[in-house]
C-alpha positions in Angstrom: -58.9 -62.1 43.3 -55.9 -59.7 43.5 -55.6 -57.1 41.1 -53.4 -57.7 38.0 -49.9 -56.2 38.4 -46.1 -56.9 38.3 -44.2 -58.4 41.2 -40.5 -56.7 41.6 -38.1 -58.6 43.8 -34.8 -56.8 44.8 -32.1 -59.2 46.4 -29.0 -57.5 47.9 -25.7 -59.3 47.2 -24.5 -61.1 50.1 -28.0 -60.9 52.0 -30.2 -63.8 52.7 -33.4 -61.9 52.6 -35.1 -60.3 49.4 -37.7 -57.7 49.2 -40.4 -57.7 46.8 -42.7 -54.9 45.6 -46.0 -55.1 44.0 -46.7 -52.5 41.1 -50.2 -52.1 39.7 -50.5 -52.7 36.0 -51.8 -49.2 35.6 -48.8 -47.7 37.2 -46.4 -49.9 35.0 -48.3 -48.6 32.0 -47.9 -45.1 33.1 -44.3 -45.3 33.6 -43.7 -46.9 30.2 -46.0 -44.3 28.5 -44.0 -41.4 30.3 -40.7 -42.9 29.4 -41.9 -43.1 25.7 -43.0 -39.6 25.6 -39.6 -38.4 27.1 -37.5 -40.5 24.5 -39.7 -39.0 21.6 -39.5 -35.6 22.9 -35.5 -36.0 23.0 -35.6 -37.2 19.5 -37.7 -34.4 18.2 -35.5 -31.9 19.9 -32.6 -33.3 18.3 -34.1 -33.2 14.9 -35.3 -29.7 15.3 -32.4 -27.9 17.0 -29.5 -30.2 15.8 -29.0 -28.0 12.7 -29.0 -25.0 14.7 -26.6 -26.1 17.2 -24.3 -27.3 14.5 -24.7 -24.0 12.7 -23.7 -22.1 16.1 -20.5 -24.4 16.4 -19.4 -23.3 12.9 -19.9 -19.6 13.5 -16.6 -18.9 15.1 -14.9 -20.8 12.1 -17.0 -18.8 9.5 -16.0 -15.4 11.4 -12.4 -16.3 10.9 -12.7 -17.2 7.2 -14.6 -13.9 6.7 -12.0 -11.9 8.4 -9.2 -13.5 6.4 -11.0 -13.0 3.2 -11.4 -9.3 4.1 -7.7 -9.1 4.6 -7.1 -10.8 1.3 -9.5 -8.5 -0.6 -7.6 -5.4 1.0 -4.3 -6.8 -0.3 -5.8 -7.5 -3.7 -7.1 -3.8 -3.9 -3.5 -2.7 -2.9 -1.9 -4.7 -5.5 -4.2 -3.5 -8.0 -3.6 0.1 -7.4 0.1 -0.7 -7.4 -0.3 -2.4 -10.8 -2.2 0.6 -12.2 0.5 2.9 -11.0 3.3 0.7 -12.5 1.4 0.7 -15.7 0.9 4.2 -15.8 4.7 4.8 -15.0 5.7 2.4 -17.8 3.5 4.1 -20.4 4.9 7.6 -19.6 8.6 6.2 -19.6 7.6 4.8 -23.0 6.4 8.2 -24.2 9.5 10.0 -22.7 12.0 7.7 -24.3 10.4 8.0 -27.6 9.2 4.3 -27.6 5.5 5.1 -28.0 3.5 8.2 -28.4 0.2 9.0 -26.6 -2.9 8.6 -28.7 -4.3 11.7 -30.2 -7.9 12.6 -29.3 -10.3 10.3 -31.0 -7.6 7.8 -31.9 -8.7 4.1 -31.3 -6.7 1.8 -29.3 -6.4 -0.6 -32.2 -3.8 1.5 -33.7 -1.3 0.4 -31.0 0.2 -3.2 -31.2 -1.7 -5.8 -29.1 -1.0 -5.8 -25.3 0.2 -2.0 -25.4 -3.1 -0.2 -25.4 -4.1 -1.0 -21.8 -0.7 0.5 -20.8 -1.6 4.1 -21.6 -3.1 6.1 -18.8 -2.7 9.8 -19.5 0.0 12.0 -21.3 3.2 12.7 -19.5 3.2 15.6 -17.1 6.0 17.6 -18.5 8.2 20.2 -16.6 8.7 23.3 -19.1 12.3 23.9 -20.3 13.1 27.6 -19.1 13.3 29.9 -21.8 16.4 31.4 -23.0 15.7 34.8 -21.1 14.9 33.0 -18.0 18.1 30.9 -18.5 20.3 34.0 -18.7 18.8 35.7 -15.7 19.2 32.6 -13.8 22.9 32.5 -14.8 23.3 35.8 -12.8 22.2 34.5 -9.5 24.9 34.6 -6.8 24.8 33.8 -3.1 22.5 31.8 -1.1 18.8 31.5 -1.7 15.9 29.4 -0.6 14.8 26.9 -3.1 12.9 28.4 -5.9 14.1 26.8 -9.3 13.0 23.5 -10.9 15.9 20.9 -10.5 15.7 19.8 -14.2 16.2 21.6 -17.5 15.0 18.6 -19.5 11.3 17.4 -19.9 10.4 15.3 -17.0 7.3 13.9 -15.4 6.2 13.2 -11.8 5.9 9.4 -11.2 5.1 9.6 -7.5 4.4 12.6 -5.2 4.5 13.1 -1.3 3.0 10.4 0.6 2.4 10.5 4.2 3.3 7.6 6.5 0.1 5.5 6.8 -0.8 1.8 7.4 -1.3 1.1 3.8 1.1 3.2 2.2 5.1 3.7 2.8 6.2 7.4 3.6 7.7 9.1 0.5 8.9 12.9 1.7 9.6 14.1 -1.7 8.5 13.9 -5.4 10.1 11.4 -8.3 10.7 13.1 -11.6 11.3 10.3 -14.4 14.1 11.7 -16.8 16.7 9.7 -18.8 19.7 8.8 -17.0 22.5 11.4 -17.1 20.4 14.4 -17.4 21.7 17.6 -15.5 20.4 18.1 -11.8 20.6 21.6 -10.9 20.6 23.4 -7.5 17.1 24.4 -6.8 18.4 27.5 -4.7 21.8 28.8 -3.7 23.5 27.2 -0.9 26.2 24.9 0.5 26.9 21.3 -0.1 25.9 19.8 3.3 26.6 16.2 2.5 27.2 14.0 -0.4 27.2 10.1 -0.4 25.4 6.9 -0.9 22.3 5.5 0.8 20.5 2.2 0.5 17.2 4.2 -0.4 18.6 7.4 -2.0 21.3 5.8 -3.9 24.0 8.3 -4.6 22.7 11.8 -3.2 23.6 15.4 -2.8 22.1 17.5 0.2 22.3 21.3 0.2 21.7 23.8 2.9 19.9 26.9 2.2 19.2 30.0 4.1 16.0 30.3 6.6 16.1 26.7 7.6 15.8 25.2 4.0 17.4 22.0 2.5 17.2 20.2 -0.7 17.9 16.5 -1.3 18.6 15.0 -4.8 18.7 11.4 -5.0 19.2 8.3 -7.3 22.1 10.2 -9.0 24.5 8.4 -11.2 27.3 11.0 -10.8 28.0 13.9 -8.2 29.7 17.1 -9.5 30.1 18.9 -6.5 32.1 18.3 -3.1 31.3 18.6 0.7 31.4 22.2 1.7 31.2 23.8 -1.9 29.2 26.8 -2.4 26.8 26.5 -5.3 24.3 29.0 -6.8 20.7 28.3 -8.0 20.6 26.7 -11.2 24.0 25.3 -11.0 24.6 21.7 -12.4 25.4 19.7 -9.2 25.0 16.1 -10.5 23.5 13.8 -13.2 20.4 11.9 -12.7 20.5 8.2 -12.4 19.1 4.9 -11.2 20.9 4.2 -7.9 19.7 2.9 -4.6 16.2 1.9 -4.3 15.0 2.6 -7.7 13.3 0.7 -10.4 13.6 3.2 -13.3 15.9 6.3 -13.9 14.6 9.2 -12.2 15.3 12.0 -9.8 14.0 12.0 -6.1 13.9 15.8 -5.3 12.9 16.7 -1.6 12.4 20.1 0.2 13.0 20.4 3.9 12.6 23.2 6.3 14.0 22.8 9.8 14.3 19.2 9.5 10.8 18.5 8.1 9.9 17.6 4.6 7.4 20.0 2.7 5.8 19.7 -0.6 8.5 20.9 -3.2 5.7 22.3 -5.5 4.8 24.6 -2.7 7.8 26.5 -3.2 9.1 25.6 -6.4 7.4 25.9 -9.8 7.8 23.6 -12.6 10.1 24.9 -15.3 11.1 28.1 -13.4 
Protein backbone atom coordinates (compact mmCIF):
# COMPACT_ATOMS: atom_id res chain seq x y z
CA UNK A 1 0.00 0.00 0.00
CA UNK A 2 1.55 3.33 -1.03
CA UNK A 3 2.25 5.90 1.69
CA UNK A 4 -0.41 8.62 1.98
CA UNK A 5 0.50 11.86 0.33
CA UNK A 6 -0.41 14.41 -2.32
CA UNK A 7 0.00 14.39 -6.08
CA UNK A 8 0.81 17.64 -7.84
CA UNK A 9 0.25 17.70 -11.62
CA UNK A 10 2.01 20.41 -13.64
CA UNK A 11 0.77 20.95 -17.19
CA UNK A 12 2.55 23.53 -19.38
CA UNK A 13 0.29 25.53 -21.73
CA UNK A 14 0.49 24.24 -25.33
CA UNK A 15 2.17 20.99 -24.29
CA UNK A 16 0.53 17.56 -24.61
CA UNK A 17 2.54 16.07 -21.80
CA UNK A 18 2.12 16.68 -18.08
CA UNK A 19 4.33 16.11 -15.08
CA UNK A 20 3.22 14.95 -11.75
CA UNK A 21 4.96 15.04 -8.42
CA UNK A 22 4.26 12.98 -5.36
CA UNK A 23 4.55 14.93 -2.10
CA UNK A 24 4.52 13.00 1.17
CA UNK A 25 1.90 14.07 3.69
CA UNK A 26 4.52 14.90 6.32
CA UNK A 27 6.33 17.29 3.92
CA UNK A 28 3.05 19.05 3.04
CA UNK A 29 2.23 19.43 6.74
CA UNK A 30 5.73 20.78 7.41
CA UNK A 31 5.44 23.31 4.58
CA UNK A 32 2.02 24.42 5.84
CA UNK A 33 3.32 24.81 9.39
CA UNK A 34 6.33 26.79 8.13
CA UNK A 35 4.13 29.18 6.14
CA UNK A 36 1.85 29.64 9.15
CA UNK A 37 4.82 30.45 11.40
CA UNK A 38 6.17 33.01 8.90
CA UNK A 39 2.78 34.72 8.56
CA UNK A 40 2.32 34.84 12.33
CA UNK A 41 5.84 36.24 12.72
CA UNK A 42 5.12 38.99 10.23
CA UNK A 43 1.91 39.84 12.07
CA UNK A 44 3.76 40.03 15.43
CA UNK A 45 6.46 42.25 13.93
CA UNK A 46 3.85 44.58 12.46
CA UNK A 47 2.05 44.86 15.82
CA UNK A 48 5.23 45.32 17.84
CA UNK A 49 7.20 47.67 15.61
CA UNK A 50 4.43 49.41 13.69
CA UNK A 51 4.05 52.26 16.23
CA UNK A 52 7.84 52.71 16.33
CA UNK A 53 8.04 53.00 12.55
CA UNK A 54 5.09 55.43 12.51
CA UNK A 55 6.72 57.57 15.24
CA UNK A 56 9.99 57.60 13.35
CA UNK A 57 8.16 58.78 10.25
CA UNK A 58 6.63 61.66 12.27
CA UNK A 59 9.98 62.76 13.76
CA UNK A 60 10.98 65.19 10.95
CA UNK A 61 7.55 66.84 11.13
CA UNK A 62 7.80 67.19 14.91
CA UNK A 63 11.30 68.63 14.62
CA UNK A 64 10.05 71.24 12.18
CA UNK A 65 7.20 72.14 14.52
CA UNK A 66 9.57 72.45 17.49
CA UNK A 67 11.86 74.70 15.44
CA UNK A 68 8.92 76.89 14.42
CA UNK A 69 7.68 77.10 18.02
CA UNK A 70 11.18 78.09 19.16
CA UNK A 71 11.27 80.91 16.62
CA UNK A 72 7.77 82.01 17.59
CA UNK A 73 8.74 81.98 21.26
CA UNK A 74 11.76 84.19 20.52
CA UNK A 75 9.51 86.65 18.68
CA UNK A 76 7.06 86.69 21.59
CA UNK A 77 9.93 87.43 23.98
CA UNK A 78 11.15 90.26 21.78
CA UNK A 79 7.64 91.72 21.53
CA UNK A 80 7.28 91.49 25.31
CA UNK A 81 10.52 93.44 25.81
CA UNK A 82 9.39 96.07 23.32
CA UNK A 83 6.03 96.33 25.11
CA UNK A 84 7.73 96.84 28.48
CA UNK A 85 9.98 99.53 26.97
CA UNK A 86 6.98 101.23 25.34
CA UNK A 87 5.02 101.19 28.60
CA UNK A 88 8.02 102.61 30.45
CA UNK A 89 8.42 105.39 27.87
CA UNK A 90 4.72 106.17 28.00
CA UNK A 91 4.74 106.35 31.78
CA UNK A 92 7.78 108.62 31.76
CA UNK A 93 6.21 110.89 29.16
CA UNK A 94 3.11 111.21 31.33
CA UNK A 95 5.30 112.09 34.29
CA UNK A 96 7.26 114.67 32.29
CA UNK A 97 4.12 116.25 30.80
CA UNK A 98 2.42 116.41 34.18
CA UNK A 99 -0.34 113.94 33.28
CA UNK A 100 0.60 111.66 36.15
CA UNK A 101 3.05 111.65 39.02
CA UNK A 102 5.26 108.75 40.12
CA UNK A 103 3.98 107.03 43.26
CA UNK A 104 5.74 107.90 46.47
CA UNK A 105 7.42 105.17 48.49
CA UNK A 106 4.81 102.97 50.11
CA UNK A 107 1.95 104.22 47.97
CA UNK A 108 -0.47 101.63 46.69
CA UNK A 109 -1.19 101.15 43.00
CA UNK A 110 -4.87 101.43 43.94
CA UNK A 111 -4.39 105.24 44.21
CA UNK A 112 -4.22 105.41 40.42
CA UNK A 113 -7.11 105.00 37.97
CA UNK A 114 -7.72 101.48 36.77
CA UNK A 115 -5.41 100.50 33.91
CA UNK A 116 -2.64 103.04 34.66
CA UNK A 117 -0.82 101.47 37.57
CA UNK A 118 0.91 98.85 35.40
CA UNK A 119 2.36 101.57 33.15
CA UNK A 120 4.62 102.96 35.85
CA UNK A 121 8.08 101.41 35.78
CA UNK A 122 10.54 103.87 37.30
CA UNK A 123 10.86 107.63 37.89
CA UNK A 124 12.15 109.72 35.01
CA UNK A 125 15.92 110.09 34.61
CA UNK A 126 16.09 113.86 34.80
CA UNK A 127 18.86 115.96 33.36
CA UNK A 128 19.74 118.70 35.87
CA UNK A 129 19.17 122.24 34.70
CA UNK A 130 22.46 124.19 34.80
CA UNK A 131 22.75 126.60 37.69
CA UNK A 132 22.77 130.36 37.10
CA UNK A 133 26.50 130.50 37.70
CA UNK A 134 27.19 127.68 35.27
CA UNK A 135 25.00 129.38 32.68
CA UNK A 136 26.88 132.63 33.03
CA UNK A 137 30.19 130.86 32.68
CA UNK A 138 28.95 129.00 29.60
CA UNK A 139 27.86 132.26 28.03
CA UNK A 140 31.50 133.34 27.97
CA UNK A 141 32.61 130.26 25.95
CA UNK A 142 33.99 131.24 22.58
CA UNK A 143 35.53 129.40 19.67
CA UNK A 144 35.61 125.75 18.70
CA UNK A 145 35.65 123.08 21.40
CA UNK A 146 35.03 119.36 21.69
CA UNK A 147 31.56 118.24 22.87
CA UNK A 148 31.22 118.71 26.62
CA UNK A 149 27.85 120.38 27.33
CA UNK A 150 24.45 118.76 27.75
CA UNK A 151 22.35 119.64 24.67
CA UNK A 152 19.22 120.57 26.67
CA UNK A 153 18.52 123.08 29.42
CA UNK A 154 15.09 121.68 30.32
CA UNK A 155 14.38 118.49 32.27
CA UNK A 156 14.55 115.40 30.07
CA UNK A 157 14.94 111.67 30.38
CA UNK A 158 16.58 109.01 28.28
CA UNK A 159 14.16 106.72 26.47
CA UNK A 160 16.83 104.82 24.56
CA UNK A 161 20.60 104.47 24.72
CA UNK A 162 23.23 103.28 22.28
CA UNK A 163 22.54 99.87 20.72
CA UNK A 164 25.06 97.85 18.73
CA UNK A 165 24.02 96.20 15.47
CA UNK A 166 22.79 92.71 16.45
CA UNK A 167 20.44 90.17 14.84
CA UNK A 168 17.78 90.90 17.49
CA UNK A 169 18.08 94.70 17.74
CA UNK A 170 18.43 97.54 15.30
CA UNK A 171 21.57 99.68 15.60
CA UNK A 172 21.05 102.97 17.48
CA UNK A 173 24.17 105.19 17.42
CA UNK A 174 23.12 107.83 19.97
CA UNK A 175 20.76 108.52 22.87
CA UNK A 176 17.13 109.66 22.77
CA UNK A 177 16.05 112.35 25.23
CA UNK A 178 12.31 112.91 25.70
CA UNK A 179 11.42 116.60 26.03
CA UNK A 180 8.36 118.70 25.14
CA UNK A 181 8.25 119.77 21.52
CA UNK A 182 9.81 123.20 20.97
CA UNK A 183 12.45 122.90 23.73
CA UNK A 184 15.78 124.65 23.14
CA UNK A 185 18.49 122.44 21.64
CA UNK A 186 21.98 123.73 22.43
CA UNK A 187 25.35 123.03 20.83
CA UNK A 188 27.31 120.55 22.92
CA UNK A 189 30.57 122.22 21.87
CA UNK A 190 31.82 125.09 19.77
CA UNK A 191 32.15 124.39 16.08
CA UNK A 192 30.81 124.89 12.57
CA UNK A 193 27.46 123.84 11.09
CA UNK A 194 28.56 121.05 8.75
CA UNK A 195 25.13 120.06 7.51
CA UNK A 196 21.41 120.66 8.02
CA UNK A 197 18.42 119.14 6.31
CA UNK A 198 15.83 116.40 6.48
CA UNK A 199 16.48 112.66 6.73
CA UNK A 200 13.97 109.79 6.65
CA UNK A 201 15.26 108.51 10.01
CA UNK A 202 16.62 111.63 11.76
CA UNK A 203 13.92 113.95 10.47
CA UNK A 204 14.98 117.61 10.58
CA UNK A 205 18.58 117.63 11.85
CA UNK A 206 21.74 119.65 12.46
CA UNK A 207 25.28 118.23 12.22
CA UNK A 208 28.09 120.22 13.88
CA UNK A 209 31.82 119.79 13.28
CA UNK A 210 34.17 120.20 16.26
CA UNK A 211 37.97 120.00 16.72
CA UNK A 212 39.88 116.71 17.11
CA UNK A 213 37.62 114.83 14.70
CA UNK A 214 34.44 115.25 16.76
CA UNK A 215 30.95 115.74 15.32
CA UNK A 216 27.58 116.05 17.04
CA UNK A 217 24.21 115.19 15.52
CA UNK A 218 20.88 116.61 16.71
CA UNK A 219 17.81 114.90 15.20
CA UNK A 220 13.98 114.92 15.16
CA UNK A 221 13.94 118.73 15.35
CA UNK A 222 10.94 120.96 14.73
CA UNK A 223 12.98 123.99 13.67
CA UNK A 224 16.61 124.74 12.78
CA UNK A 225 17.96 128.13 13.91
CA UNK A 226 21.39 128.02 12.22
CA UNK A 227 22.58 127.81 8.63
CA UNK A 228 25.23 125.80 6.82
CA UNK A 229 28.71 127.16 7.57
CA UNK A 230 27.69 129.14 10.69
CA UNK A 231 30.12 129.20 13.60
CA UNK A 232 28.43 128.38 16.88
CA UNK A 233 29.66 128.42 20.46
CA UNK A 234 29.07 125.78 23.12
CA UNK A 235 25.67 126.24 24.71
CA UNK A 236 24.23 128.28 21.85
CA UNK A 237 20.63 127.47 20.91
CA UNK A 238 20.83 125.96 17.44
CA UNK A 239 17.37 124.38 17.05
CA UNK A 240 14.08 123.46 18.71
CA UNK A 241 13.20 119.87 19.56
CA UNK A 242 10.40 118.13 17.72
CA UNK A 243 8.91 114.88 16.52
CA UNK A 244 10.03 114.66 12.88
CA UNK A 245 11.42 111.69 10.95
CA UNK A 246 11.26 108.20 12.38
CA UNK A 247 9.87 109.19 15.76
CA UNK A 248 6.87 108.14 17.84
CA UNK A 249 6.95 110.94 20.44
CA UNK A 250 8.66 114.33 20.90
CA UNK A 251 12.33 113.83 21.71
CA UNK A 252 15.88 114.78 20.76
CA UNK A 253 18.26 112.29 19.19
CA UNK A 254 21.75 113.28 20.37
CA UNK A 255 24.76 111.60 18.79
CA UNK A 256 28.52 112.12 19.18
CA UNK A 257 30.94 110.90 16.52
CA UNK A 258 34.71 110.90 16.33
CA UNK A 259 36.48 110.34 13.03
CA UNK A 260 33.19 109.10 11.60
CA UNK A 261 32.49 106.52 14.33
CA UNK A 262 29.69 106.94 16.87
CA UNK A 263 30.74 106.96 20.52
CA UNK A 264 28.69 107.01 23.70
CA UNK A 265 27.69 110.66 24.31
CA UNK A 266 27.78 110.05 28.06
CA UNK A 267 31.50 109.31 27.82
CA UNK A 268 32.24 112.94 26.90
CA UNK A 269 29.15 114.86 28.05
CA UNK A 270 27.79 114.99 31.57
CA UNK A 271 24.11 115.53 32.24
CA UNK A 272 23.33 119.09 33.26
CA UNK A 273 26.83 120.40 32.39
